[in-house]
C-alpha positions in Angstrom: 61.2 -85.8 -14.6 62.0 -83.5 -11.8 64.3 -80.9 -11.9 67.1 -81.9 -10.4 67.2 -84.9 -12.8 66.4 -82.8 -16.0 69.5 -81.0 -15.2 71.5 -83.8 -14.4 70.7 -85.5 -17.6 71.8 -82.0 -20.0 74.9 -82.0 -17.7 75.2 -85.8 -18.6 74.9 -85.0 -22.0 77.0 -82.2 -22.1 79.9 -84.1 -21.0 79.4 -87.0 -23.2 79.6 -84.6 -26.3 82.6 -82.9 -25.2 84.1 -86.6 -25.2 84.3 -88.1 -22.1 83.4 -91.7 -22.9 86.2 -91.4 -24.9 88.3 -90.7 -22.2 86.7 -93.5 -19.8 87.2 -96.0 -23.2 83.8 -96.8 -23.5 80.9 -96.1 -25.8 78.7 -93.3 -25.2 75.5 -95.6 -24.3 77.7 -97.6 -21.6 78.9 -94.3 -20.3 75.1 -92.9 -19.9 74.9 -96.7 -18.3 76.9 -95.7 -15.7 75.1 -92.9 -14.4 71.3 -94.2 -14.7 71.2 -95.0 -11.6 71.8 -91.9 -10.1 69.8 -90.5 -12.9 66.1 -92.1 -11.5 67.2 -91.7 -8.1 66.9 -87.6 -8.7 63.6 -88.4 -10.0 62.3 -88.9 -6.0 64.5 -85.5 -5.6 63.7 -81.7 -4.6 67.4 -80.8 -5.0 66.7 -78.5 -7.8 68.9 -77.2 -10.3 72.0 -75.7 -8.3 74.0 -79.5 -8.4 76.9 -80.2 -10.3 76.7 -83.8 -12.4 80.3 -85.1 -11.4 81.9 -88.0 -12.9 85.2 -89.6 -10.7 88.6 -89.8 -11.6 88.2 -94.1 -11.6 86.2 -92.9 -14.4 87.6 -89.9 -16.3 91.1 -89.5 -15.1 91.8 -85.1 -14.5 94.5 -84.7 -16.3 92.5 -84.0 -19.7 89.6 -82.4 -19.0 90.3 -78.8 -18.6 91.5 -79.0 -22.7 87.6 -80.0 -22.8 86.0 -76.6 -21.5 86.2 -73.8 -23.5 84.9 -70.0 -23.4 84.2 -68.3 -26.6 85.6 -71.1 -28.6 88.9 -70.6 -26.5 90.1 -73.5 -25.5 91.0 -74.2 -21.6 94.6 -75.1 -21.0 97.4 -75.7 -18.3 100.8 -75.4 -18.2 101.3 -78.3 -15.7 102.3 -82.3 -16.6 99.8 -85.3 -16.1 101.4 -86.2 -13.2 101.4 -83.2 -11.6 97.6 -82.9 -12.2 97.5 -86.7 -11.1 99.1 -85.9 -7.8 96.1 -83.2 -6.6 93.9 -85.8 -4.5 91.0 -85.2 -2.5 91.8 -84.5 1.4 90.4 -86.3 4.5 86.8 -85.8 4.5 86.6 -84.9 1.0 86.7 -87.6 -0.6 83.8 -88.4 -3.3 80.9 -90.5 -2.4 80.6 -94.2 -4.2 81.3 -93.7 -7.8 81.2 -93.7 -10.5 78.9 -90.6 -11.1 77.8 -87.9 -8.1 76.3 -85.4 -7.6 78.1 -81.9 -5.7 74.9 -79.5 -4.1 75.2 -75.7 -4.7 78.3 -75.0 -5.7 79.8 -71.9 -6.0 83.0 -70.3 -7.0 83.9 -68.8 -3.2 83.8 -65.3 -4.2 82.8 -64.4 -0.7 86.1 -65.8 0.0 88.1 -64.0 -2.5 91.7 -62.6 -1.6 92.4 -65.5 0.7 95.1 -67.6 1.4 94.0 -70.9 1.3 95.0 -71.9 4.6 92.7 -69.1 6.0 89.9 -69.9 3.5 89.7 -73.2 4.6 89.3 -72.5 8.0 86.3 -70.1 7.1 84.3 -72.4 4.9 84.6 -74.7 7.8 83.2 -72.0 10.3 80.8 -71.3 7.4 79.4 -75.2 7.3 80.8 -75.8 4.2 82.8 -78.0 2.0 85.9 -76.8 -0.2 85.7 -78.3 -3.7 87.6 -80.8 -5.3 90.1 -80.9 -8.2 87.1 -83.2 -10.1 84.5 -80.8 -8.8 86.1 -77.3 -10.2 86.9 -79.1 -13.1 82.9 -79.6 -13.3 82.2 -76.2 -13.0 84.8 -75.2 -16.0 82.6 -77.6 -18.4 78.8 -76.9 -17.0 79.1 -73.6 -16.0 82.4 -71.6 -17.5 80.2 -68.2 -17.5 81.1 -68.2 -14.0 84.5 -67.6 -14.2 84.0 -64.4 -16.1 80.7 -63.3 -14.6 82.3 -64.2 -10.8 85.6 -65.2 -10.3 88.4 -67.7 -9.9 88.8 -70.5 -7.5 91.0 -72.5 -5.3 89.9 -76.0 -4.9 91.0 -76.8 -1.6 89.4 -80.2 -1.1 92.1 -81.6 -2.7 95.9 -81.1 -2.6 99.4 -82.7 -3.4 102.0 -83.8 -1.5 104.4 -80.5 -2.2 101.3 -78.7 -0.3 99.8 -77.0 -3.3 96.8 -76.6 -3.9 94.8 -76.6 -7.6 93.2 -73.4 -9.1 91.0 -72.6 -12.1 90.9 -68.7 -13.6 90.6 -66.9 -16.6 94.1 -66.4 -18.7 94.7 -65.4 -21.8 91.0 -65.5 -22.4 90.2 -68.9 -21.8 89.9 -71.3 -18.9 93.6 -71.8 -17.2 94.2 -75.1 -14.7 96.9 -74.1 -11.9 97.9 -74.1 -9.0 99.0 -71.9 -5.7 101.0 -72.6 -2.4 98.6 -72.7 0.4 99.7 -69.4 2.0 99.5 -67.1 -1.3 96.8 -64.6 -1.5 95.3 -63.9 -5.1 93.1 -60.7 -6.1 91.4 -63.2 -8.6 90.8 -66.1 -6.5 88.0 -67.0 -4.5 87.8 -70.4 -2.6 84.8 -72.8 -4.2 82.7 -74.1 -1.8 79.7 -76.6 -2.1 77.0 -77.6 0.9 76.6 -81.2 0.4 77.8 -84.2 -1.8 75.7 -86.9 -2.7 76.4 -90.4 -4.1 73.5 -92.9 -5.3 72.7 -94.5 -1.8 71.8 -91.1 -0.2 68.9 -91.1 -2.6 67.3 -94.5 -1.1 
């Protein structure tokens, strides 16, 4: 088993334990089977452990996922209605690879872009040849690495945007992960702008 495949399997175990198959309305065995082609492809990969296993919204809708995150037994929360959360769609160029699962490579909370307006940060991320994370990918960070919210920073997810221009964000509030949103011209001292270096679907390993 490669380092990457072992890491992806551990992440799959975690989201199964958190009830993702119930959100997808299927058994745990069926849910795991959907990830098997990607896990098997990773056996021949040298990606390492700095990856995120991300289920697409076609498999698991994002509206209820923040409540399945936690830090020190404090469950994540949001004050946004489900329709609001569902409205944050991937922007052109940041659509996920073919599903139902894919990988994000070298995810980061974007500490180097902290306290930057989202529109400004987006240009900086582009110039650094990185890619902003989407809502689904940010939820994957909060699920797999909630400690990053404490050890690093909260973050905007510039790869997604709603029709009114807002971008989703995840940060610590009331000692728990919180999903909210900011306007593209606003800046916050506690929010970085999360990014990755690549997205990989199963076909890219063939």
